[in-house]
C-alpha positions in Angstrom: 0.0 0.0 0.0 1.5 3.3 -1.0 1.9 6.3 1.3 -1.2 8.1 -0.1 -3.4 5.0 0.5 -2.0 4.6 4.0 -2.9 8.2 4.8 -6.3 7.9 3.3 -7.0 4.7 5.3 -5.7 6.3 8.5 -8.0 9.3 7.9 -11.0 7.1 7.4 -10.2 5.2 10.6 -9.8 8.5 12.5 -13.1 9.8 11.1 -14.8 6.6 12.2 -13.4 6.8 15.7 -14.4 10.5 15.9 -17.9 9.5 14.7 -18.2 6.8 17.3 -16.9 9.1 20.0 -19.4 11.7 19.0 -22.2 9.2 19.1 -21.0 7.9 22.4 -20.8 11.4 23.9 -24.2 12.2 22.5 -25.6 9.0 24.0 -23.9 9.8 27.3 -25.2 13.3 27.3 -28.7 12.1 26.5 -28.5 9.5 29.3 -27.2 12.1 31.8 -30.1 14.4 30.8 -32.6 11.5 31.4 -31.0 10.7 34.7 -31.0 14.4 35.8 -34.7 14.6 34.8 -35.5 11.4 36.7 -33.8 12.6 39.8 -35.7 15.9 39.7 -38.9 13.9 39.4 -37.8 11.7 42.3 -37.0 14.7 44.5 -40.4 16.2 43.7 -42.1 13.0 44.7 -43.1 11.9 41.2 -41.8 8.4 41.5 -43.9 6.8 38.7 -42.6 9.4 36.3 -39.0 8.8 37.4 -39.4 5.1 37.0 -40.8 5.5 33.5 -37.9 7.7 32.5 -35.2 5.3 33.8 -36.8 2.0 32.7 -35.4 2.0 29.1 -31.9 2.5 30.5 -32.0 -0.6 32.7 -31.3 -3.5 30.4 -31.8 -6.3 33.0 -34.0 -5.3 35.9 -32.8 -8.4 37.8 -29.1 -7.7 37.4 -27.0 -6.6 40.4 -27.6 -2.9 41.1 -24.4 -1.2 39.9 -25.2 1.7 37.5 -26.8 5.1 38.2 -30.2 4.3 36.8 -30.5 1.0 38.8 -29.3 2.8 41.9 -31.9 5.5 41.5 -34.6 2.9 41.2 -33.3 1.2 44.3 -33.2 4.4 46.2 -36.9 5.0 45.4 -37.7 1.5 46.7 -35.8 2.2 49.9 -37.6 5.6 50.3 -40.9 3.7 50.0 -39.8 1.4 52.8 -38.8 4.2 55.1 -42.0 6.1 54.3 -44.5 3.3 54.5 -47.1 4.5 57.0 -50.5 5.5 55.7 -52.4 8.2 57.6 -54.4 5.4 59.3 -51.3 3.5 60.3 -49.6 6.7 61.4 -52.6 7.4 63.7 -52.5 3.9 65.1 -48.8 4.4 65.9 -49.4 7.8 67.6 -52.2 6.4 69.7 -49.7 4.1 71.4 -48.2 7.2 73.0 -51.1 9.7 72.7 -54.3 7.7 73.2 -56.6 10.6 72.3 -54.9 11.4 69.0 -57.2 11.9 66.1 -56.9 12.1 62.3 -57.3 15.8 62.6 -54.2 15.9 64.8 -52.3 13.8 62.2 -53.2 16.3 59.5 -52.4 19.4 61.6 -49.0 18.0 62.7 -48.3 17.0 59.1 -49.1 20.5 57.8 -46.9 22.1 60.5 -44.0 19.9 59.6 -43.9 18.1 62.9 -44.8 14.7 61.4 -42.2 13.6 58.9 -43.9 12.7 55.6 -43.5 12.7 51.9 -46.0 13.0 49.1 -45.3 10.2 46.6 -47.3 10.2 43.4 -49.9 12.4 45.0 -50.3 10.4 48.1 -49.0 11.2 51.6 -46.8 8.6 53.3 -45.4 9.0 56.8 -41.9 8.1 58.0 -41.8 4.9 60.0 -40.2 6.7 63.0 -42.2 9.9 62.7 -43.9 9.4 66.0 -40.7 9.6 68.0 -39.6 12.8 66.3 -43.0 14.3 66.9 -42.8 13.6 70.6 -39.2 15.0 70.7 -40.1 18.4 69.1 -43.8 19.1 69.4 -44.8 20.6 72.8 -48.5 19.8 72.3 -47.7 16.1 71.6 -45.4 16.0 74.6 -48.1 17.5 76.9 -50.7 14.9 75.6 -48.5 11.8 75.7 -49.2 8.9 77.9 -46.9 9.2 80.9 -44.5 6.4 81.4 -42.3 5.9 84.5 -38.7 5.2 83.8 -36.8 2.9 86.1 -34.0 4.3 88.2 -30.6 3.5 86.6 -32.1 2.9 83.2 -29.8 5.6 81.7 -26.1 5.6 82.0 -25.0 8.6 84.2 -22.9 10.2 81.5 -22.1 13.6 83.2 -20.8 11.7 86.3 -18.7 9.5 84.1 -17.2 12.5 82.3 -16.5 14.2 85.5 -14.4 11.2 86.6 -12.5 11.3 83.3 -11.8 15.0 83.5 -10.5 14.5 87.1 -8.2 11.7 86.0 -6.9 13.8 83.0 -6.4 16.9 85.2 -4.4 14.7 87.6 -1.9 14.1 84.8 -3.0 10.7 83.8 -4.1 11.6 80.3 -4.6 11.9 77.5 -5.6 8.2 77.5 -7.4 7.3 80.7 -9.8 4.7 82.0 -9.3 1.8 79.6 -12.2 -0.4 79.0 -11.9 -3.9 77.6 -14.7 -4.8 75.2 -15.7 -8.2 74.1 -18.3 -8.4 71.3 -20.0 -11.0 69.2 -21.5 -9.7 66.0 -23.8 -11.9 64.0 -25.7 -11.6 60.7 -28.4 -14.1 59.8 -30.1 -14.2 56.4 -33.8 -14.5 56.8 -35.4 -17.8 55.7 -37.2 -17.9 52.4 -34.9 -15.6 50.4 -35.4 -16.3 46.7 -31.7 -15.9 46.0 -30.7 -18.7 48.4 -30.0 -21.4 45.9 -27.6 -24.4 45.9 -24.2 -23.3 44.5 -24.9 -19.6 45.0 -22.0 -17.5 46.5 -22.7 -15.5 49.6 -20.4 -12.7 50.5 -20.7 -11.0 53.9 -18.8 -8.0 55.5 -19.1 -7.5 59.3 -17.8 -4.5 61.3 -14.4 -5.0 62.9 -12.6 -2.7 65.3 -9.8 -0.4 64.2 -6.4 -0.1 65.7 -6.4 3.6 66.2 -4.7 5.7 68.9 -6.8 5.1 72.0 -8.2 1.8 70.7 -5.8 -1.1 70.7 -5.2 -4.8 71.5 -7.7 -5.9 68.9 -8.0 -9.6 68.6 -10.3 -11.9 66.7 -11.3 -14.7 69.1 -13.3 -16.8 66.7 -15.5 -16.6 63.7 -18.1 -18.9 62.1 -17.5 -19.7 59.3 -13.8 -19.1 59.2 -13.1 -15.5 58.1 -11.8 -15.1 54.6 -10.1 -11.8 55.2 -9.7 -9.0 57.8 -9.2 -5.5 56.4 -5.8 -3.9 57.4 -5.9 -1.6 60.4 -5.5 1.5 58.2 -8.5 0.6 56.1 -10.9 3.6 56.1 -13.8 1.2 56.8 -12.6 -1.9 58.6 -14.3 -5.2 57.9 -14.1 -8.9 58.5 -15.1 -10.6 55.3 -16.7 -14.0 54.7 -17.4 -15.9 51.5 -19.1 -19.3 51.2 -21.1 -21.3 48.6 -24.5 -22.5 49.6 -24.7 -26.3 49.8 -27.8 -26.9 51.9 -30.5 -24.3 51.1 -32.3 -25.3 54.3 -29.4 -24.7 56.6 -29.3 -21.4 58.5 -27.1 -18.8 56.7 -25.3 -17.1 59.6 -22.0 -15.2 59.8 -20.5 -14.4 63.2 -17.3 -13.0 64.7 -16.3 -12.7 68.3 -13.5 -10.2 69.0 -12.0 -8.1 71.8 -10.3 -4.8 72.1 -9.5 -2.1 74.6 -10.6 1.5 74.2 -9.4 4.3 76.5 -11.0 7.7 77.0 -9.1 10.3 75.0 -8.8 13.4 77.1 -6.1 15.9 76.1 -8.3 18.6 77.6 -7.2 21.1 74.9 -6.6 24.7 76.0 -7.3 27.5 73.4 -4.2 29.4 74.7 -2.0 26.5 73.4 -3.5 26.3 69.9 -1.2 27.0 67.0 -1.9 28.3 63.5 -2.1 25.9 60.5 0.5 25.2 57.9 -2.0 25.9 55.1 0.4 24.5 52.5 0.4 21.0 54.0 -1.3 18.1 52.3 -3.3 17.4 55.5 -4.7 20.9 55.5 -5.5 21.0 51.8 -7.2 17.6 51.9 -9.3 18.1 55.0 -10.5 21.6 54.3 -11.6 20.8 50.8 -15.1 20.2 49.5 -16.1 16.6 48.9 -19.3 16.3 47.0 -22.0 15.3 47.5 -21.9 15.5 51.3 -19.4 18.3 51.9 -20.3 21.2 49.7 -19.7 24.9 50.6 -23.1 26.1 49.6 -24.1 29.8 50.1 -26.0 28.6 53.2 -22.8 27.0 54.6 -20.7 30.1 53.9 -23.3 32.3 55.6 -23.5 30.2 58.7 -19.7 30.1 59.0 -19.6 33.9 58.6 -22.2 34.4 61.3 -20.9 31.8 63.8 -17.1 32.0 63.4 -16.8 35.7 62.4 -13.3 37.0 62.9 -12.2 34.2 65.3 -8.7 33.1 64.3 -8.0 30.6 67.1 -8.9 27.3 65.5 -9.9 25.6 68.7 -12.2 28.5 69.7 -13.6 28.5 66.1 -14.3 24.8 66.3 -16.0 25.2 69.6 -18.2 27.9 68.3 -19.3 25.7 65.4 -19.9 22.8 67.8 -22.1 24.9 70.1 -24.0 26.1 67.1 -24.7 22.6 65.9 -25.8 21.7 69.5 -28.3 24.6 69.5 -29.5 24.5 65.9 -29.3 20.9 64.7 -30.9 18.7 67.4 -31.1 14.9 67.1 -33.9 13.2 65.4 -34.5 9.8 63.8 -33.3 9.8 60.2 -34.0 7.8 57.1 -31.4 5.6 55.5 -28.3 7.5 54.3 -28.4 5.8 51.0 -31.4 7.9 50.2 -30.0 11.3 51.4 -28.1 13.0 48.6 -26.3 15.5 50.8 -26.1 14.8 54.6 -24.8 18.2 55.6 -27.3 20.1 53.5 -30.1 17.9 55.0 -29.0 18.8 58.5 -28.4 22.5 57.9 -31.6 22.9 55.9 -34.0 20.9 58.0 -32.4 22.0 61.3 -32.4 18.5 62.7 -30.9 15.1 61.9 -29.3 12.0 63.5 -25.7 11.6 64.6 -24.3 11.2 61.1 -26.2 14.2 59.8 -25.1 16.3 62.8 -21.5 15.1 62.4 -21.4 15.8 58.7 -22.8 19.2 59.3 -20.1 19.9 61.8 -17.4 18.6 59.4 -18.7 20.8 56.5 -18.8 24.0 58.6 -15.4 23.3 60.0 -13.9 22.8 56.6 -15.6 25.9 55.2 -14.1 27.8 58.2 -10.6 26.5 57.3 -10.5 23.9 60.1 -9.5 20.4 58.9 -12.2 17.9 59.8 -13.1 14.3 59.0 -15.5 11.5 59.7 -15.3 8.8 62.3 -17.9 6.2 63.3 -18.7 2.8 64.7 -20.6 2.0 67.9 -21.2 3.6 71.2 -20.8 0.9 73.9 -21.9 2.6 77.1 -23.5 0.3 79.7 -27.2 0.1 79.0 -27.2 2.4 76.0 -25.0 0.9 73.3 -25.9 1.5 69.6 -24.5 2.4 66.2 -23.0 5.9 66.3 -21.2 8.5 64.2 -18.9 11.3 65.3 -16.0 13.2 63.8 -12.5 14.7 64.3 -11.0 18.1 63.8 -7.4 19.0 63.6 -5.6 21.6 65.8 -2.0 21.8 66.6 -0.3 20.8 68.9 -2.8 18.1 69.7 -3.4 16.8 66.2 -6.7 15.1 65.5 -9.3 15.9 68.3 -12.6 14.0 68.7 -15.9 15.8 68.3 -19.3 14.2 69.0 -21.9 16.8 67.9 -24.7 14.4 68.7 -23.7 14.2 72.4 -23.2 17.9 72.3 -22.9 20.1 75.3 -23.3 18.5 78.7 -25.5 19.9 81.5 -22.7 20.4 84.0 -21.2 23.3 86.0 -17.6 22.3 85.1 -16.8 23.9 81.7 -14.5 21.0 80.9 -17.3 18.5 81.4 -19.8 20.8 79.5 -17.4 21.1 76.5 -16.1 17.6 76.8 -17.2 16.2 73.4 -15.5 19.0 71.5 -11.9 17.8 71.9 -12.3 14.6 74.0 -14.0 11.3 73.8 -15.3 8.7 76.3 -13.9 5.1 76.3 -17.2 3.4 75.5 -16.7 3.3 71.8 -15.9 0.8 69.1 -14.1 2.7 66.3 -14.8 1.0 62.9 -14.6 3.7 60.3 -12.0 6.4 59.8 -13.8 7.8 56.7 -17.1 7.5 54.9 -18.1 6.3 51.5 -15.0 4.2 50.9 -14.6 0.9 49.1 -14.9 -2.2 51.2 -12.2 -4.8 51.3 -12.7 -6.8 49.1 -14.9 -4.5 47.0 -18.6 -5.1 46.9 -20.3 -5.8 43.6 -23.7 -4.2 44.1 -24.9 -0.9 45.5 -24.5 -1.1 49.2 -27.3 -1.1 51.8 -25.3 1.8 53.3 -22.9 3.3 50.8 -21.6 6.0 53.2 -21.3 4.5 56.7 -20.5 0.9 57.7 -21.8 -0.4 61.0 -24.5 -3.1 60.5 -22.6 -5.0 57.8 -23.2 -5.8 54.1 -24.4 -9.0 52.4 -24.8 -10.0 48.8 -25.6 -13.3 47.0 -24.2 -13.8 43.5 -23.5 -10.1 43.3 -27.0 -9.0 44.4 -27.2 -6.8 47.5 -29.4 -8.1 50.3 -31.0 -5.0 51.9 -31.4 -4.6 55.7 -34.9 -6.1 55.7 -33.6 -9.4 54.2 -31.3 -10.2 57.1 -31.1 -9.7 60.9 -28.2 -8.7 63.0 -27.3 -8.9 66.7 -24.4 -7.5 68.7 -23.7 -8.8 72.2 -21.4 -6.5 74.1 -19.7 -6.8 77.4 -17.5 -4.1 78.8 -14.9 -4.4 81.6 -13.1 -1.3 83.0 -9.5 -2.2 83.5 -8.6 0.6 86.1 -9.9 -1.2 89.2 -11.6 1.1 91.7 -15.0 2.5 92.8 -15.5 4.0 89.3 -15.0 0.7 87.6 -17.3 -1.0 90.1 -20.1 1.5 89.5 -19.9 1.2 85.7 -19.7 -2.6 85.9 -23.0 -2.5 87.9 -24.5 -0.2 85.2 -23.7 -3.0 82.8 -25.1 -6.0 84.7 -27.9 -4.7 87.0 -30.4 -3.7 84.4 -30.3 -7.2 82.9 -30.7 -8.7 86.3 -33.7 -6.6 87.0 -35.1 -7.4 83.5 -35.4 -11.1 84.7 -38.3 -9.8 86.9 -37.0 -11.4 90.2 -36.7 -8.1 92.0 -38.3 -4.7 91.3 -35.3 -2.5 92.2 -32.2 -2.1 94.3 -29.9 0.4 95.9 -26.3 -0.5 96.0 -23.4 1.1 97.9 -19.7 0.3 98.1 -16.8 1.8 99.9 -13.1 1.2 100.2 -10.9 2.5 103.0 -7.9 4.6 101.8 -5.2 6.5 103.7 -7.3 9.7 103.0 -10.6 8.2 104.1 -13.3 6.2 102.3 -13.9 6.4 98.5 -17.5 5.6 98.0 -20.3 5.1 95.5 -24.0 4.7 95.8 -26.6 4.1 93.1 -30.2 3.1 92.6 -31.8 0.9 89.9 -35.4 -0.1 89.0 -38.4 0.7 91.0 -39.3 1.4 94.6 -42.6 -0.2 93.9 -44.3 -1.7 90.9 -47.8 -1.8 92.3 -50.3 -0.1 92.5 -48.3 2.5 90.4 -44.6 2.3 89.5 -42.3 4.6 91.4 -38.6 4.8 90.4 -36.1 3.7 93.1 -34.6 6.7 95.0 -31.1 6.3 96.2 -32.3 7.2 99.7 -35.0 4.6 99.8 -35.8 3.1 103.2 -35.9 -0.7 103.4 -37.2 -3.2 105.8 -33.9 -4.7 107.0 -35.5 -8.0 108.0 -32.8 -10.3 109.5 -30.1 -7.6 109.0 -31.7 -6.4 112.2 -29.9 -9.3 114.0 -26.3 -8.0 113.7 -27.0 -4.3 113.2 -29.3 -3.6 116.2 -29.3 -6.7 118.4 -25.8 -7.9 117.9 -24.2 -4.5 118.3 -26.2 -3.6 121.3 -25.4 -6.9 123.0 -21.7 -6.5 122.2 -21.6 -3.1 123.9 -23.0 -4.7 127.0 -20.4 -7.5 126.7 -17.7 -4.9 126.4 -19.0 -3.3 129.6 -18.9 -6.6 131.5 -22.6 -6.5 132.0 -23.1 -9.6 129.9 -20.7 -12.5 129.4 -20.6 -14.6 126.3 -20.2 -17.9 128.0 -22.7 -17.2 130.8 -25.9 -19.2 130.7 -28.8 -17.4 129.2 -30.9 -18.0 132.3 -28.5 -15.7 134.2 -30.2 -12.8 132.3 -33.5 -14.4 131.5 -34.5 -16.5 134.5 -37.6 -17.9 132.9 -35.4 -19.4 130.2 -34.5 -22.5 132.2 -35.0 -26.1 132.9 -32.7 -29.1 132.6 -32.6 -28.9 128.8 -31.8 -25.2 128.6 -29.4 -24.6 131.6 -26.4 -25.2 129.4 -27.4 -22.7 126.7 -25.0 -19.7 126.7 -25.2 -16.3 125.2 -22.5 -17.4 122.7 -24.8 -20.3 121.7 -27.6 -17.8 120.9 -25.2 -15.6 118.9 -23.8 -18.5 116.9 -27.1 -20.3 116.4 -26.1 -23.3 118.4 -28.6 -23.0 121.2 -30.8 -25.8 120.0 -33.8 -23.5 119.5 -36.0 -24.3 116.5 -35.8 -21.9 113.6 -39.2 -20.1 113.9 -42.7 -20.2 115.3 -45.0 -21.3 112.5 -48.3 -19.8 111.4 -50.5 -22.3 113.2 -48.9 -21.5 116.6 -48.9 -17.8 115.9 -52.7 -18.0 115.5 -53.0 -19.7 118.9 -51.0 -16.9 120.5 -53.1 -14.3 118.7 -56.3 -16.0 119.8 -55.2 -16.1 123.4 -53.5 -12.7 123.8 -54.8 -10.4 121.0 -52.7 -8.6 118.4 -50.0 -7.3 118.8 -48.9 -9.4 121.7 -45.2 -8.8 122.4 -45.1 -10.2 125.9 -47.0 -13.3 125.0 -44.8 -14.0 122.0 -41.6 -13.4 124.0 -42.9 -15.6 126.8 -43.7 -18.4 124.4 -40.1 -18.2 122.9 -38.6 -18.5 126.3 -40.6 -21.6 127.2 -40.1 -23.5 124.0 -38.3 -26.8 124.2 -35.0 -27.2 122.4 -35.1 -29.1 119.1 -31.4 -30.1 119.4 -28.9 -30.2 122.2 -27.2 -26.9 123.2 -23.8 -26.5 121.6 -24.7 -29.0 118.9 -25.1 -28.3 115.2 -25.8 -24.8 113.8 -29.5 -24.2 113.2 -30.2 -20.7 112.1 -33.0 -19.4 114.3 -34.9 -16.1 114.5 -35.7 -17.1 118.1 -32.1 -16.8 119.1 -32.0 -13.1 118.1 -35.3 -12.5 119.9 -33.8 -13.9 123.1 -30.6 -11.7 122.6 -32.8 -8.6 122.4 -34.6 -9.8 125.6 -31.2 -9.9 127.3 -30.4 -6.3 126.1 -33.7 -5.2 127.6 -33.2 -7.1 130.8 -29.7 -5.9 131.4 -30.0 -2.2 130.2 -33.6 -1.6 131.2 -34.4 -0.3 127.7 -36.3 -2.0 124.9 -34.0 -2.9 121.9 -35.4 -0.1 119.7 -34.7 2.6 122.3 -31.3 1.2 123.3 -30.1 0.8 119.7 -31.2 4.3 118.8 -29.5 5.9 121.8 -26.3 3.9 121.8 -25.7 3.0 118.2 -27.7 4.7 115.5 -28.0 8.3 116.8 -24.3 8.5 117.8 -23.3 7.3 114.3 -25.5 9.8 112.6 -27.8 7.1 111.1 -30.8 9.5 110.8 -33.1 7.3 108.9 -32.5 4.1 110.9 -34.8 2.7 113.5 -37.9 0.6 114.2 -41.4 1.7 113.3 -40.3 4.5 110.9 -42.1 7.9 111.2 -44.6 9.1 108.7 -42.0 11.7 107.4 -40.2 8.8 105.7 -43.4 7.3 104.1 -42.7 8.4 100.5 -39.3 6.8 100.6 -40.2 3.4 102.1 -40.0 0.4 99.9 -43.2 -1.6 100.3 -43.2 -5.3 100.8 -46.3 -7.5 100.4 -50.0 -7.0 100.9 -51.3 -8.1 104.3 -54.6 -7.7 106.2 -52.7 -5.8 108.9 -51.7 -3.0 106.5 -53.3 0.3 107.3 -52.9 1.5 103.7 -55.6 1.6 101.1 -53.6 -0.6 98.6 -53.0 -3.2 101.3 -49.2 -3.1 101.1 -47.0 -3.1 104.1 -45.1 0.2 103.9 -43.2 1.0 107.1 -44.9 -1.9 108.9 -42.5 -4.8 109.4 -42.9 -7.8 107.1 -41.7 -10.4 109.5 -44.7 -12.0 111.4 -42.9 -12.5 114.7 -41.7 -8.9 114.8 -45.2 -7.7 113.8 -46.6 -9.7 116.8 -44.2 -7.6 119.0 -45.6 -4.4 117.6 -42.7 -4.1 115.1 -39.9 -4.3 117.7 -37.9 -7.5 117.8 -34.4 -8.8 117.9 -34.8 -10.8 114.7 -36.4 -8.1 112.5 -38.2 -4.8 112.5 -35.3 -2.4 111.7 -35.6 0.0 108.8 -32.7 1.8 107.2 -31.1 3.3 104.1 -27.9 2.5 102.2 -26.4 5.8 103.3 -26.9 4.9 107.0 -25.6 1.4 106.5 -22.5 2.9 104.9 -21.8 4.8 108.1 -22.2 1.6 110.1 -19.9 -0.3 107.7 -17.3 2.4 107.9 -17.4 2.2 111.7 -16.7 -1.5 111.5 -13.8 -1.0 109.1 -12.4 1.8 111.3 -12.2 -0.5 114.3 -15.5 0.6 115.9 -15.1 4.4 115.6 -16.4 7.0 113.1 -16.0 10.7 113.1 -14.7 10.7 116.6 -17.5 8.6 118.0 -16.6 5.2 119.3 -19.3 2.5 119.2 -17.2 -0.6 119.8 -13.6 -1.4 120.6 -11.4 -2.8 117.9 -11.0 -6.1 119.7 -14.8 -6.3 119.9 -15.1 -5.9 116.2 -12.5 -8.6 115.7 -14.3 -10.9 118.1 -17.8 -10.6 116.7 -16.7 -10.8 113.1 -14.4 -13.9 113.3 -15.5 -17.5 113.1 -16.3 -18.7 116.6 -15.8 -22.4 115.9 -14.0 -23.4 112.7 -15.3 -27.0 113.2 -19.0 -26.1 113.5 -21.4 -27.9 111.1 -25.0 -27.6 110.3 -27.7 -30.3 110.7 -26.6 -31.6 107.2 -23.0 -32.2 108.5 -21.5 -29.5 106.2 -19.4 -26.7 107.6 -21.5 -23.8 109.0 -19.1 -21.3 110.5 -20.5 -18.3 112.3 -19.5 -15.0 113.9 -21.5 -13.5 116.7 -24.9 -12.8 115.0 -22.9 -12.3 111.8 -22.5 -14.8 108.9 -18.9 -15.5 108.0 -17.4 -16.3 104.7 -13.9 -17.8 105.2 -11.8 -18.7 102.2 -11.5 -22.4 101.5 -8.7 -24.0 99.4 -9.3 -23.5 95.7 -11.5 -20.4 96.2 -10.8 -17.6 93.6 -11.8 -14.0 93.1 -13.7 -12.4 95.9 -14.2 -15.7 97.6 -10.4 -16.0 98.2 -10.5 -13.3 100.9 -12.4 -13.4 104.3 -15.7 -11.7 104.5 -18.5 -11.4 107.0 -22.0 -10.0 106.6 -25.7 -10.9 106.8 -28.8 -11.0 104.6 -32.5 -10.3 105.2 -35.6 -12.2 104.0 -37.0 -9.0 102.3 -33.9 -8.9 100.0 -31.3 -6.9 102.0 -27.7 -7.8 102.3 -24.4 -6.4 103.6 -20.8 -7.7 103.3 -17.6 -6.5 104.9 -14.1 -7.6 103.6 -11.8 -6.4 106.4 -8.6 -7.4 104.7 -9.4 -5.3 101.7 -11.0 -2.5 103.7 -14.2 -2.8 101.5 -17.9 -2.9 102.3 -20.7 -3.5 99.9 -24.4 -3.0 100.6 -27.1 -4.4 98.3 -30.7 -3.6 99.3 -33.7 -4.8 97.4 -37.4 -5.4 98.2 -37.6 -8.7 96.5 -40.8 -9.6 98.4 -42.7 -6.9 96.5 -45.4 -7.3 95.3 -46.2 -10.9 96.0 -43.2 -12.5 97.9 -42.1 -14.5 94.9 -38.9 -12.6 94.0 -35.5 -14.2 94.0 -32.3 -12.4 94.9 -29.6 -15.0 94.9 -28.3 -14.4 91.3 -28.4 -10.6 91.9 -26.3 -10.9 95.1 -23.8 -13.2 93.6 -23.3 -10.8 90.7 -22.8 -7.8 93.0 -20.2 -9.7 95.2 -18.4 -10.9 92.0 -18.3 -7.3 90.7 -16.6 -6.3 93.9 -13.8 -8.8 93.2 -13.6 -8.2 89.5 -14.0 -4.5 89.1 -13.1 -3.0 92.5 -10.4 -5.3 93.6 -9.2 -6.8 90.3 -9.2 -10.3 91.7 
């Protein structure tokens, strides 16, 4: 071919290429125009029109969703799922909280913008979570809502937690303080009946996996099922654990699970504006993180106007960031949000609507910061606070000399007088986090074929079968978290209880509890006290106050009776090994002559455990009600059931006799003596028998009884124990009422060797005597060891014991659900008060107590 022909041929080929390119560009321009028109119709609520426009551009409607037209169609499907409530179903949902709501209300709240809705193809549809948003923002709806009573302790005490973190950081322990070990199991299960579940199909699944990032470390995969195919590297913007498997048995459950652990510390640099430095505006970091990033970070005229008004002439980057943070807190409050895959610009959504969820708030903060010349970026994962864990988004902004600082616009400003606590979440972060994402909208590892269920964030996971995405409604997820503070102390104990107690109460065995703990230190006692659940559940629920007054039941034995008697023993007025008949002459006879005071106090007197209901009725019939003298006389004249000094048989009658000795020797009834010589000197203001009416609204009720003077029939300030009730509420075995605060003073006195605040109640040697095991060889009727102090239970350590059981403790419990333990070697006390007999005497408290004692060992003592 000659040169002229070559050139002619080349020219023809070039013309053909240019023609094809022109046609392609024309087709692309036409497609873009159709897509733009369809999006406009979509935004205007004309879904049918949009679907008609895009239908010719989707060659295979059943193919994986990968191109812009298919994605738009999928977004409309998801919008319909979010906005699926008809006016009638919206009204039905509202009536759950506002029983008198009407359709007129629905329409009025719709027209005012208080009810989230969309008009789709001429018909109004309501957001599936619109009721919650209405109740959050509409004063009228709030005023008309059905009142619910929230249990005490149902919310994590965040301000108190932050105050602890700030104190630790101020003490020079920062910036990383209060490490918390997390163990989590995340599971995804594909719902049965999915049409894509076929033999030979390939299922791909991505689960969230914790980052290794600054304050979050020691990440370890414990196990996975099936075996994981790949874990994304620690610097991956969105960190995943990936699974891939072929379906063999279509009837077998399709589940993917990973169990992992990691430790996250609070990050508390406590940044000071005076130390902030100017930016190097030529740096790659500055240029990258102050730039726009469409579609979610765009410097619209509205954004620029807000920055101008909020930041003004402020040149200090930390102060400027705080101004933006406070503006978001005041102007973009939290509300439930639709799926991010259907929001075209998260920041514009928040700044235009004036509300949004954590991701919308965070992106609004990031956008305003960048527009103000403050580098900012995305971060997200899970909040893992005890009780309130959930998916969560937050952000970071950059200020020298600290570098990247956390900012949680959703948590916002805290209601606290300390400015460092109030501004905590603009520069600091709590330890109850699982950081998964260091960026948004990034490719997964390995990449996903189809349009993601959540293309921006990554928290719940992603699933596809043969390249087809499975949306959130096609599978279920679960996340089981446990958290364990690693800095052992009162703070860790308190937050451990916040983790375990709500679940224990949810079992329904006890209505509520007040728990107190203290540890002796060179500077005094470090203490904590908290309440959970309900003071009463019937006839109307009342949250448990921390100063609730409880019927102590058998805790009366060591607190009132034992302490009073030990004082008389100290004074030489009573001798432990003297026969009881010395002080109670009518307690005699050949069988009883050998019974000593020590036998009564160690439950080795041979007295039977109790006087049963049948015999109680006989005493009532003969002597009326109450009948203290008749009951006491009957106790003294009972025959022994076993030989004195024999096996341990726990008996309320022993304590009744001990109280009789106090009265006989001192000349004062046990209630008067204990108040004058024990409780009043210790400052135990709410402790005593037959509590006054002034305490009525704080008293935990027990069961219903005919003898109750109250309209609802519950005993509320009247002793629950029948034998104490027969004695008009004053007995050695029961009848005392007290609070956790008062019991703390008593426990501190014991750990101080019998003295508190300059007031001595007992001598140190007396404390040691009454709290130690009196006979290490003692056994119960079953032949098993039953070792007792003097009206105290003892818990010696046996070979092989671990944790809290490996150190000596003493204490006592009460039938109503009360308990106290003292660990003298550790200088620790713990008080756990419940009213487990309310409302019907069927509650169980064993598991609750074991969990509390174990928490003392694990969290407080690190055993």
